[in-house]
N, C-alpha and C positions, 0 to 999 in steps of 0.2 A: 919960507920954503927952502928946502935943501937943494943946492945947485951943484951938480957934478959935471966935470968936464967929460967930453967923449972918451978920453983915455981912461979916466977913472971908471966910467960905466963899463968899458970893455974888460977892465981888470976884475970887475964884479960878475958880469954876465957870462963871460967865456968859461970860467971854471964851473959855474952852476950848470950851464948848458952841457959841458963835457961830462959832468957827473950824471946828469939825467940821461944822456945817451948811453953811458956805460950801464946804468941801471936797466934801461930798456933792453939793451943787448943781452944782459945777463938773464933777464926774465923771459925773453923770447926763446924761440927754438925753431928748428926746421922739421919738426915732427908732424906738422899739418894737423894738429889736434887741438888747437886753441891754447897751446902752451901748457897743458896739464901734465905732460910727460908720460902718459900711459899709452899713447898711440892710437886710441880709439875714437877721438874726436867728440866725446860725449860730455865734456866739461869736468872730468875728474873721476868718473866712476870706472872701476876696473871691470874687465870682462874675462871670463874663464876661457881657456883654450877650448876649441870646439869639441874636443874628444875627451874632456875630463871634467867631472863635477867637482867644484871647489868645496872645501869644508863649509858647512852651513852654520848659521847663527845658533846660539843656544836657545833651546825651547823654554819659554817662560813659565809653563805650567807642567805638572806631572803628566806624563803620557800614560794613558791607561793600557792595560795588558790586552784587552779585547781589540781586535783589528776589524775595521770596517772596510769591506770590499765594495767596489762599484757594482750596481745591478743595471744591466743594459746600458753601460757607459755613464751612469749617474751615481754620484755619492750624495746622500742626503744627510746633512748634519744640522745641529742647532747650537745656538750660543745663548747662554743665560747672562745675567748681569755682569759677571766677571770671570766666566769660564766657558770654554768650548765644551759642550756636553760630550762630544766625540773628538778625540785628539790623536788617534792612531789610524791612519788611512793608508790604503794602497791604490796604485794606479798603474796601468800598463805603459810601457815605453812605446814611443812612436805612434800613440793613439791619443785622441782627445777625450778627456774625461770631464764631464760637467759636474761641478760641485755646487749644490744648492744649499745655501746657508740661511736657516730660518732663525730670526731673532725672537726668542720666546720670553725675553725680559723686557725691561723698559729703557735700559741704557742704549745709546747709539753704538754700533759696531761697524767694522768692515772686515775684510779677509784678504790677506796678502801672502803669497808664496814667494819666498826668496828664490831667485832663478839660479841657474848653473854657476854664476859667479860667486854665490855665497854671500851676497851683500843685499841689504834692504834698500829699497827706493832707487833701484836702477832699472834700466830699460828692459831687462829680461824677466822682471817680476810678473806674476799673474795677480791681478787685483779684481776684487768684486765689482760687479755692476748691479746696482749703483754703488758709488764709492762709500756712501753712508747707508747702513741698513738700520732703519728705525724699528722700534718695538712693534712686533707683529708682522713685520715685512720680511721678504725673502730676497737675498742677493744671489747672483750666479757668477761663478768663475769658470772659464774654459781653460783647462790645464792640459797642455800638449808637450810633455817632456820628451826630449830626444836622447837623454842620458839616463842610465840606471843609477840608483843610489837613493839616499834618504834626503828629502827636501824638508825645510822648516816652513811652517806657516804661523801667522800671528794676526792679531787685531792691532792696527796702527794706533788706535785710540787708547787701548789698554795694553801696550807692548810688554809690560813687566808682569802681567798676570794671565794673558790669554794666548794660547798657541798650541802647536802640536807638530806632528810629522806626517809626511806622505812618503811611503816606501814605493819606489818605482822599480819595476822589474819586468 
């Protein structure tokens, strides 16, 4: 067994402890948001200013020319195995629109709208209930935008092939 005198231990331990303290100090911060640097305390996701819609993600499928408008506050759309049958929607600002998504195929899907921050998987997204829409089932999203502009939606399970836009005005 290796035996070190207390003086030798101090020469080893003190520099290591000092380096660790410097590392912790460099990683920390006084922004009260868990150290992620964006100031919103959500573990690293950005949030748009309250008065401005941020640029939205790219739409993964071609957006059709025909626009689908809500009827009595409801948008009815369907999703087939790898495409939203309806991909160009409208919704009013400062009102809740219910989006009913019927899965007419066999693959499992969901429906997610990127929120005002223009990012996927953040707290301001609107997501289908249930999270997974099985073949023959219907999911619902309550969408209540407070900013005008064009929002992007997609299927999280097929993010490179299924999606569209919702123009809010």
